[in-house]
C-alpha positions in Angstrom: -99.7 -207.8 -59.6 -101.7 -210.4 -61.6 -104.0 -212.5 -59.4 -103.2 -215.3 -61.8 -101.1 -215.5 -64.9 -103.6 -215.8 -67.8 -104.0 -219.1 -69.7 -103.1 -217.4 -73.0 -99.8 -216.0 -71.6 -96.4 -217.5 -72.2 -96.1 -217.5 -68.4 -92.9 -216.8 -66.5 -89.9 -216.1 -68.7 -86.2 -215.4 -68.0 -83.9 -213.2 -70.2 -80.9 -214.9 -71.8 -77.6 -213.3 -72.8 -75.5 -214.0 -75.9 -72.0 -212.8 -75.7 -70.0 -212.1 -78.9 -66.2 -211.8 -78.9 -65.8 -211.5 -82.7 -65.6 -207.8 -83.9 -68.7 -206.2 -85.4 -67.9 -203.4 -87.9 -70.6 -200.7 -87.9 -71.9 -198.5 -90.7 -70.2 -195.5 -89.0 -66.8 -197.1 -89.5 -66.2 -198.0 -85.9 -65.9 -201.6 -84.5 -67.3 -203.2 -81.4 -64.8 -205.8 -80.5 -66.9 -207.3 -77.7 -70.6 -207.0 -77.0 -73.7 -208.8 -75.7 -77.3 -209.1 -76.7 -80.1 -209.8 -74.2 -83.1 -211.7 -75.5 -86.1 -213.8 -74.6 -87.7 -216.8 -76.3 -91.2 -218.1 -76.2 -92.4 -221.4 -77.6 -90.3 -224.3 -78.9 -88.1 -224.5 -81.9 -89.2 -227.4 -84.1 -86.9 -230.2 -85.3 -86.6 -228.6 -88.7 -85.8 -225.2 -87.1 -88.3 -223.7 -89.5 -90.8 -222.0 -87.1 -88.7 -219.2 -85.7 -90.2 -215.6 -85.6 -88.0 -212.6 -84.8 -89.7 -209.6 -83.0 -88.0 -206.3 -83.7 -88.7 -203.5 -81.2 -89.5 -199.8 -81.7 -87.7 -196.8 -80.2 -88.2 -197.4 -76.5 -88.8 -201.2 -76.7 -86.8 -204.0 -75.4 -86.5 -207.8 -75.2 -89.4 -208.4 -72.8 -92.2 -208.7 -75.4 -94.5 -211.2 -73.6 -95.1 -213.0 -70.4 -94.0 -212.1 -66.9 -90.6 -212.0 -65.2 -92.1 -212.8 -61.8 -95.6 -213.3 -60.3 -95.2 -209.8 -58.8 -95.1 -208.1 -62.2 -98.0 -205.6 -62.6 -97.8 -205.7 -66.4 -96.7 -208.3 -68.9 -94.3 -207.7 -71.8 -95.0 -204.9 -74.2 -96.6 -207.0 -77.0 -98.2 -209.6 -74.8 -101.6 -209.0 -76.6 -100.1 -210.5 -79.7 -97.7 -213.2 -78.5 -98.8 -216.3 -76.7 -100.9 -219.5 -77.0 -103.7 -218.9 -79.5 -102.7 -215.3 -80.1 -101.7 -213.7 -83.4 -98.1 -215.0 -82.9 -99.1 -218.4 -81.5 -96.4 -219.8 -79.3 -97.9 -223.3 -79.6 -96.8 -223.1 -83.3 -94.0 -220.6 -83.4 -90.6 -220.2 -81.6 -90.4 -216.5 -80.9 -87.2 -214.5 -80.3 -87.3 -211.0 -79.0 -84.1 -209.0 -78.2 -82.9 -205.6 -77.0 -80.9 -204.0 -79.8 -77.3 -202.8 -79.6 -77.2 -199.4 -78.0 -80.1 -200.2 -75.8 -80.4 -199.8 -72.1 -82.1 -203.0 -71.1 -79.2 -205.4 -71.0 -77.6 -205.4 -74.5 -74.4 -203.5 -74.8 -75.0 -199.8 -75.0 -74.0 -196.4 -73.7 -74.6 -197.4 -70.1 -72.3 -200.5 -70.4 -68.7 -200.5 -69.3 -66.3 -199.5 -72.0 -63.4 -202.0 -71.8 -61.0 -199.4 -73.0 -61.6 -197.1 -70.1 -63.3 -199.1 -67.4 -66.0 -196.4 -67.3 -69.5 -196.3 -68.9 -69.4 -195.7 -72.7 -71.7 -192.7 -72.4 -71.3 -190.5 -75.5 -68.4 -192.6 -76.7 -70.7 -195.5 -77.7 -70.7 -195.6 -81.5 -73.8 -194.5 -83.5 -75.6 -197.5 -84.7 -78.0 -198.0 -87.7 -80.9 -200.3 -88.5 -78.5 -202.2 -90.8 -76.1 -202.7 -87.9 -78.9 -204.1 -85.8 -79.9 -206.5 -88.5 -76.3 -207.8 -88.8 -76.1 -208.3 -85.1 -79.5 -210.1 -85.1 -78.2 -212.4 -87.8 -75.3 -213.3 -85.6 -77.8 -214.1 -82.8 -79.8 -216.2 -85.2 -76.6 -218.1 -86.1 -75.9 -218.7 -82.4 -79.5 -220.1 -82.0 -79.1 -222.3 -85.0 -81.7 -220.5 -87.1 -80.8 -220.3 -90.7 -84.1 -218.8 -91.9 -86.9 -216.9 -90.0 -90.4 -218.0 -90.7 -91.2 -214.3 -90.2 -89.5 -211.1 -89.1 -92.1 -208.9 -87.4 -92.0 -205.3 -86.2 -93.9 -202.1 -85.7 -92.6 -198.6 -86.3 -88.8 -198.7 -86.0 -89.3 -202.5 -85.7 -90.9 -202.5 -89.1 -87.9 -200.8 -90.6 -85.7 -203.6 -89.2 -88.1 -206.2 -90.7 -87.8 -204.5 -94.1 -84.0 -204.3 -93.8 -83.8 -208.0 -93.1 -85.4 -208.8 -96.5 -82.7 -206.6 -98.2 -79.6 -207.6 -96.2 -80.4 -211.3 -95.8 -83.1 -212.1 -98.4 -82.6 -215.8 -98.3 -83.1 -215.9 -94.5 -86.6 -214.4 -94.3 -89.8 -216.2 -95.6 -92.2 -213.6 -94.4 -91.9 -209.9 -93.4 -94.6 -208.1 -91.4 -94.0 -204.3 -91.3 -96.6 -202.6 -89.2 -97.1 -198.8 -88.8 -93.8 -198.2 -90.5 -92.2 -196.2 -93.3 -89.5 -196.6 -96.0 -87.7 -193.5 -94.5 -88.6 -190.6 -92.2 -90.2 -187.4 -93.5 -88.6 -184.0 -92.8 -91.3 -183.5 -90.2 -90.4 -186.7 -88.4 -86.7 -185.9 -88.5 -87.6 -182.4 -87.0 -89.5 -184.0 -84.1 -86.5 -186.2 -83.4 -84.1 -183.2 -83.5 -86.3 -181.3 -81.0 -86.2 -184.3 -78.7 -82.4 -184.6 -79.0 -81.9 -180.9 -78.3 -84.0 -181.2 -75.2 -81.5 -183.8 -73.9 -78.3 -182.2 -75.2 -79.2 -178.9 -73.6 -79.9 -180.3 -70.2 -77.2 -179.0 -67.8 -77.0 -182.5 -66.3 -76.1 -184.2 -69.7 -72.4 -183.4 -69.3 -71.6 -184.2 -72.9 -73.1 -187.6 -72.5 -71.0 -188.7 -69.5 -73.6 -188.0 -66.9 -73.3 -191.5 -65.3 -69.7 -190.6 -64.2 -71.1 -187.5 -62.5 -73.8 -189.5 -60.7 -76.7 -187.6 -62.3 -79.1 -188.0 -65.2 -80.4 -185.4 -67.6 -83.9 -185.9 -66.2 -85.6 -182.8 -67.5 -84.2 -183.1 -71.0 -85.3 -186.7 -71.2 -88.7 -185.9 -69.9 -89.2 -183.2 -72.5 -88.0 -185.5 -75.2 -90.5 -188.1 -74.2 -93.3 -185.6 -73.9 -92.7 -184.4 -77.5 -92.5 -188.0 -78.7 -95.6 -189.1 -76.9 -97.7 -186.3 -78.5 -96.8 -187.7 -81.9 -97.7 -191.2 -81.0 -101.3 -190.3 -80.2 -104.0 -189.0 -82.6 -105.8 -185.7 -82.0 -109.1 -187.6 -81.6 -107.5 -190.0 -79.0 -106.2 -187.1 -77.0 -109.5 -185.2 -77.3 -111.5 -188.2 -76.2 -109.2 -189.1 -73.3 -108.5 -185.5 -72.0 -110.4 -182.9 -73.9 -109.9 -179.6 -72.1 -110.5 -181.2 -68.7 -109.0 -179.4 -65.7 -107.2 -180.9 -62.7 -109.0 -178.5 -60.4 -112.1 -176.2 -60.6 -110.2 -173.0 -61.1 -107.3 -171.6 -63.1 -104.1 -170.7 -61.3 -102.9 -168.0 -63.8 -99.2 -169.1 -63.6 -96.8 -171.2 -65.7 -95.8 -173.8 -63.2 -99.0 -175.4 -62.1 -100.4 -178.5 -63.8 -103.9 -177.3 -64.7 -105.1 -179.4 -67.7 -105.4 -183.2 -67.5 -103.4 -183.6 -70.7 -100.5 -181.7 -69.0 -100.6 -184.0 -66.0 -100.6 -187.0 -68.4 -97.6 -185.8 -70.3 -95.6 -184.9 -67.2 -96.4 -188.3 -65.7 -95.2 -190.1 -68.9 -92.0 -188.0 -69.0 -91.3 -188.6 -65.3 -91.8 -192.4 -65.6 -89.8 -192.6 -68.8 -86.9 -190.6 -67.4 -86.6 -193.1 -64.5 -86.1 -196.2 -66.7 -84.5 -195.1 -70.0 -81.0 -193.9 -70.9 -80.7 -190.5 -72.5 -77.8 -191.6 -74.7 -79.8 -194.6 -75.9 -82.7 -192.2 -76.8 -80.2 -190.1 -78.9 -79.0 -193.3 -80.7 -82.4 -194.6 -81.4 -83.7 -191.4 -82.9 -80.6 -191.2 -85.1 -81.1 -194.8 -86.3 -84.6 -193.7 -87.3 -83.3 -190.6 -89.1 -80.6 -192.6 -91.0 -82.9 -195.4 -92.2 -83.2 -195.0 -96.0 -82.5 -198.3 -97.8 -83.4 -196.8 -101.2 -80.6 -194.3 -101.0 -78.1 -196.9 -102.3 -80.2 -197.2 -105.4 -80.8 -193.6 -106.4 -83.9 -193.4 -104.2 -85.5 -196.3 -106.2 -87.3 -198.3 -103.5 -88.6 -200.8 -106.0 -85.1 -201.6 -107.2 -84.0 -201.9 -103.6 -86.6 -204.6 -103.0 -85.7 -206.6 -106.1 -83.3 -208.8 -104.0 -86.1 -209.7 -101.5 -87.4 -213.2 -101.5 -89.9 -212.9 -98.7 -93.6 -212.5 -98.8 -94.8 -209.2 -97.2 -97.7 -208.1 -95.0 -97.9 -204.3 -94.5 -100.4 -202.8 -92.1 -101.2 -199.2 -91.2 -103.7 -197.3 -89.0 -106.0 -194.6 -90.2 -105.2 -192.0 -87.5 -101.5 -192.6 -87.4 -100.0 -189.2 -88.5 -96.4 -190.1 -87.4 -96.1 -192.9 -89.9 -99.2 -192.3 -91.9 -101.0 -194.9 -94.2 -99.5 -193.1 -97.2 -96.0 -194.1 -96.0 -97.1 -197.8 -95.8 -98.6 -197.5 -99.3 -95.2 -196.3 -100.6 -93.7 -199.6 -99.4 -96.6 -201.5 -101.0 -96.3 -199.7 -104.3 -92.5 -200.4 -104.4 -93.0 -204.0 -103.6 -95.6 -204.4 -106.3 -93.3 -202.7 -108.8 -90.6 -205.1 -107.8 -93.1 -208.0 -108.4 -93.2 -209.2 -104.8 -96.0 -211.0 -103.0 -97.6 -208.4 -100.7 -100.8 -207.9 -98.9 -101.9 -204.6 -97.3 -104.4 -203.6 -94.7 -105.3 -200.2 -93.5 -107.0 -200.5 -90.1 -109.5 -198.1 -88.7 -108.2 -197.3 -85.3 -108.5 -194.1 -83.2 -105.3 -194.3 -81.2 -102.8 -193.0 -83.7 -99.3 -194.4 -84.1 -99.6 -196.3 -80.8 -102.4 -198.4 -82.3 -99.9 -201.1 -83.3 -99.4 -201.8 -79.6 -103.1 -201.8 -78.6 -105.6 -204.7 -79.0 -108.0 -204.0 -81.8 -110.3 -206.8 -83.0 -109.8 -206.1 -86.8 -106.0 -205.7 -86.3 -105.7 -208.9 -84.2 -107.9 -210.8 -86.6 -105.8 -209.8 -89.6 -102.6 -210.3 -87.8 -103.6 -213.8 -86.7 -105.0 -214.7 -90.2 -101.6 -213.9 -91.8 -99.6 -215.7 -89.2 -101.9 -218.8 -89.7 -100.9 -218.8 -93.3 -97.2 -219.2 -92.5 -97.4 -221.6 -89.6 -95.4 -224.8 -90.3 
């Protein structure tokens, strides 16, 4: 619980819900006839409606990006270090919109929502969604808010993929794109990690073909294992070594397979346990598939430069030296393609020890560069 809400916080915020009754046709060929998106806003939309910034979340993210829902909250939103008065995304200058994507489990329509056709939770019957589907639904939300063009679309990791897709799907509606710790498509290794995580969930006896809610259970063990695998890839070897090393929980070994002996084991089990209590297993499957399927250059014979030719935005691409999940080489692929397409792009590779999670962690050079770019586009 914060003793006082910091002066550079957006303060107390309340989620809002946009309901859509018009059908949304998805890339998989199915249609959502009725759905809702939950979102939060920070700052004020100016009279010209030209200062709006869209925040796109990563795999396990949601709409609560900054501020507090109540004075009893122990932690602020997931990107509070970057959003607020005087911060990189300055809410005294920008109107910020952050939403939970379709298929999510934090208020937007997803697998845990009621399927109007059956009156039961969608579960495994919820359609597979893609990054492109999310961008289309985000565009409808922008229409609802009266925003015809974003000053910037910003995201890290999977959020960066959405930001890039915006410049391709709606080029005239994005002035600036910030893609942080992202990639133009997943490598085979990344797809492999996602598949291991999905199999951990699918093989859990409590998964029940995705309809575990109807059975009154959750595939806790599978979701824990999926999160543990994922979390390993979000951290660098140096970060894990510095934080845990080979430190033991007790002074002696137990010589069994069930005890938690190393500190890193305890950390991973805690992360898995905490995650399994707040996230939906079907949503995890959907999010990892959206990651796997993202490949905008596929429509142009794998020519990423040609894909970006339609873009009208200016770009800022950032990566982190120890990120091996979405390495700097992947960001440079984006930069090279943008340059080949004759787009305005700046690139920064930031020395940070934390690995992929560095985009969520305050780092002086990162925040300085982030703020500097956003200052250029403030209107």
